N, C-alpha and C positions, 0 to 999 in steps of 0.2 A: 503493500500502498505507500503510495507515495505523493509526498505533498512538498513540491519542488517548486520554489520562485525564482524563476532568471535573473541574474544581476549583471547587468556590463561594466566593465572596467576599460581602462585607458593601456593598462598597461597591463604586464602578468598577470594570469587567471588562477587565483589559486585558491583554493579550496580546502576546509577545515572537516578532517568527516570523526566525529565522538560517538567510537562504537560502544555498547553497553552502557552499564548505569556506570564504570568510573568517565566514559568518555565520555557523557552525556554532560557529565556533570562538571567535566574538564572546559566542553564546548559553554555551561551556560556559566562558569567562571570567566571566560576569555570575553563574552557579552557584554556583562555587568561590569568590567571591568573597561568597558571601551575600546577593547582592540578592533580597529576598523580596516580596510582596505582588503579584507578577505571575504569568503561565500563559506559559512555556517551549515554542517548536515548533521543531525544526529539521527543514528544509526540504530533500531534496537528489537529485540524480540518480545519486547513486553509494552505495549501498545500506553500502558498508564503511566509510564516512566516518560512516551513522546509528549506525550498531554501535559507533561509537566514541565516540557521541553521550549528555553526560548529562543531556542533559531526558527527561525523562519522557514527553510527547510529541513523535513523530517520524513524518514525511512522507516517500515515497520515491516523487517524482513521476517520470511518462512511465517508465515500465517498461515498457510494449510498447516505444516509439520506442530506449530506452537500456540496457534491459536491466541495470540498477543497475550501469552501468559509468561513469557520466559523461557530462555536454557534449563532452567533450573541447577546453573551449574556444570554443568557438562558440555564443555568444548564441542566434543562428536556434533551435539546438536546445533550447537551455535553455528558450526562449520555448515551444516545442511543447511539450514536457516538460508544464510550468505548464499550457496549454490539454488536453492531454489528462488531464491530471487536478484538471479547474478543479470538478470535483463534490465532491471529497477537501476540496480547499482552504476550499470553502464550505463544508465541513459540521466540519472544524477552526477556520474564523473567528469560528462560529456562537455569538452574544450576548456577543461582544465588544463595549465600547462605543470603545474606543480599540486601536487595532492599531500598536505599532512594530514595522517591516521594518529589518534591517542584513543588510547585506551589503557583501563587497570587490569592485569593479567592475574591470570587463576581461576576467576569466575567460568560463565559459558558462554556466552557472549561475545565481549571483547576478546577471550582468548582464541574462542574458535572463528569468529568471522573475521576480525581482522585479518591474518593471511589470507583470507578470500577477496577480501574486497582490495588489498594491496594488488594482489596480483592483476585482479581488474584493473587499478588505474595503470598500473605498470603496461602493460597489455596495449593499454590504449595512446602509451606514448608520454605520458604524464610523469614528470620528475615527483618521486614517491619517497615520502622521507615517515616516520613514524618515530610517535615520543610516545611511550608507557611505561607503565610503575609493575614494580617487582610486587610482592604482599610481603608487609613483615613477616619475619622468623615466627615471630608470636603464634602465628596465624595455620602453624603446621607444616608438615611435610608432603601430605597431598596437595595442596593447594600450591606450594610452589612448584611442587614438579610439574605442576599443570602449565604453570605459568612458562617455567622453562621451557617445557613443552614448544609452547606455544611461542616464544621469543623465537625459538630455531626455526620454525617454522615462516615466522613472520619475517626473518631473517632473509630466504630466500627469494623472498617477493619485496625487496623494497630496494631503494637506492641508497639508503642512508637509514640509521637506525641508531638512535640515543635512548638508550632504557636507563630510568630513575627507581632504585631498592628503595622503598619506603624505611627499610631500617636508617639509612642517611639519616632521615629526620632526628633520629633518636640521638646522633652524637654531636646536634649541634644545637640542643634546646638544652635549659636548665632544669633541674629538677622540679623547681613551681611552676614551669609554663604554661600556662592555658591550653587546654583542647584547641580552643580558637586558634590562638596563635601556632599553636604546633600546623597546623591544617593549612593556614596560610601559607606557609612554608613551601610546603607541597603544592597547594595551586599556583605558588608563583612562576616554580621551575618548570610545569607546563606549559604556563602563560606566555615564560620568558621565550621558551622554546622558538614559539608560533612564531611573537610578536616582535622578535631579534631576524632574523629573518626573513621574515616576511618587508619588513622596516627597510632591509640593505637591500632589496630591487625596487621599492614603490617610492622611498623620501630621493626627494633633489638633494644633490651635493657638490660640492668642489672637484673629489676625483669620485668620479661616479660609480658605482655598480651595479648591472643590470642582471637580467635572469639568466644571460648566454654565462656571465661569470660565475654565478650560484650553478649553473649545471655543471658547469667544468669542473667544480669542487667536489661536488655534490653525487653525481650520478656514479650510479655502478662503484659505492665507496664502501659499503659494510658500517660496521660498527663508528659511530662519529660523538664529537664533543661541543658541546658549547655551553658556551658562556659568555656573562655579562659584567664588567667594572664599572663601579662609578664612586669620581673621586672629586676633591675640590681644594686649592690650597698648594703649598709647595711639595713638589714629586706629585702632583696629581697624574702622570701620565704612569708614569711606573708603578703608582697603586692600582690602577683603575685595571693594568694590566697583568698584575699579579692575580687580581679576584678574576678576572675573566679565565686565566686561565688554572683556576683553584676552584670549581664551583663545588660546594661541600658536600652538594646532594647529587651529584653525576660520581660513577665509579670509575670514571675514565679519566686518563688526563692528557697531553697533546701529544707526549713524547714520543717521536715516531712517524709524526704526521707527514704523510702523502700529499694532503692539502689544506690548503689554511684560508680562510676570510677573514679579513682585518675591518672591520668600522670603526673609525675613531671621529666622535660628533662633541665636539664645545662651542663655545663662545665665539665670541669678533675676535678674541687674543689669544685664540688654539697658534700657539708655535710652532714650526718645523722642527725645530731641534730636538723637543719636548715628545711628540709624537714621533720621531727616529729612535729615540730614546724607549720609547713600550714596544715599539715594533719589534727592535732589536730582540727584548725580553724575548718574546713570543717568537721569531724565526731560532734564535738557540736551541728552543726545544725540542725543532720540528725535526723532520730529515734534511740532511744538505740537501737533498734534489728535490724536497717539497715545492708543491707549483704554490704560489704564496698570492692571492688577489686582497689589491687593499684600497681601501674606500676612506674618504673624508668629508665630512661635512659641520655647515657651523651654522650656529642657531642664533638668536637674540635673544631668546631668553633662558640661552642656557647658563647666562652672568660667569662665573669660576669656574664653574663643573664641569666633568671631561667622562664621555662615556665610551667606553672602549668595549665594543663586540667581537668573539671568538665563535668561527666554526673551523675544527679541525675535521678529516675525514679520512678514514685509512685507517685506523688505528686498529692493535693487535687487540682482541677480545680479553682485557683483565680478570675477567668471569670465569673462562674455562673452567677453573679445579674449584671454583665456591660448594661442590658439592662433593666434594671429598674430603671432607671437612664432618667424624666421627657421626655428631650428633642430627646433619644432614642427608647423610648420605641414604641414597634409594633402596625403599623396602618394597615389593609387588604390594599391593593392596586391594584384596579380591574384592572389597566392598563397595568400590568404587567403579565409574563406568569406564570401560576401556576408552582409549583415544589411541588406537594404533596406527592412522594413518601421519601422525606426526612423530617425526624421529626423538628418542629420548637425548637428550646434551649427557653423555655418561662422565665426562670429566669436568668440572668448574672451578675461577681463581679464590683460594681464603679470602676472605673478607675479616679481616682480625676483628674487627666491630662487631661482626654480628654470630655470637656465640649463644644460644639457647643451649642453658645446661641439660634442658628437657625440654621435648616436643609439646604444644601444649596448643587447644582450640580454642583460644580467647574469643570468649564472644564480641566481635568486633562489627556488627552488625547489626543493622536497622531494625528495632521490633516493627515497625510500622508500615510492614512490604507485603501483597497479598502473595496466599502459597504460589509455588514456582517461579515469582516476580526473581528477574535478573538480579537485583536492586542485593537481593538476601545475601547474597557472594559478592559484593564490589567494598572495600574493605572502607572502615566508617571515614577515615580521611579524606576519598573523595565524596564524600555525599556531605550537602546541607540540611541540615535540619527544617524541618516541613514548617 
């Protein structure tokens, strides 16, 4: 069931597709935050969730299969729902130069449908970028396994993939940080990924970056790192550059990057020397033969502030051995639905900060949902209380 509103643009046609409860929520956050210049599409198997979407364009998938009641934490059902609605997905994507896909991995619709949607977008010729989250460790091994399987399948079907482990939130908050403040950090990184890259393409600049530049760095590049740094005062460019390459909520670094987009925006006093110093810091972290594309812009309303955006691609996947940790090593789980078509990731990188002593299934799901609703398996941090 498709509810799609055509929207024209003079620049590259960029579409943001939120898949499942987590992806729908991310789209709502971006719309509420005023992120413009892109077209939003909310995709779900859950009709009730779509009714609450702020996106003008909504697409209910798998109507015959799920009857609008969600995928029930079953990625295979999410996949089949997307396949059932492949023609409608193609119509929604039609005309896009670039497609962002965002989802919370580990549930049913986002995990199963996102790879199918990505494949359709890529086959249509769109530059396809996924920005997805991994569940908290306390959500248990079963959910984490599903997420890793979905990410492995997604990686096959996108040009560039940015992953955000929810556990990183726990590293950057104080013990007494409120739930609201903690949740906003996850929302911000999802929003930032879309806003930064779309801004690189659409904003006028002194040294301009266009869609061809972005495509040159991001097409068929696999794992990516995205960061934004903001600073003012003395050494502002250096401080902003370091912030941009050390994004605390990502598991990636730019070390050895094969391609890099750097965009610097400041006030009318933006200096060439400080820009050179900042870009040198970034360049030294990359592969010596990396393709580096640089853009710069000035804005009167920036005053003393400088913003540096970095998108680095062609990275080594630093999470390849994560699940070799004793606490999270995969075990067969006979009581869960099989999801055989997506190959398992057998070895993933230790992330020292993620080490639950015991696996637990913390109840991090919303109580106010209907049976079968895909929101039941969306991490709390990706939802807003109604």
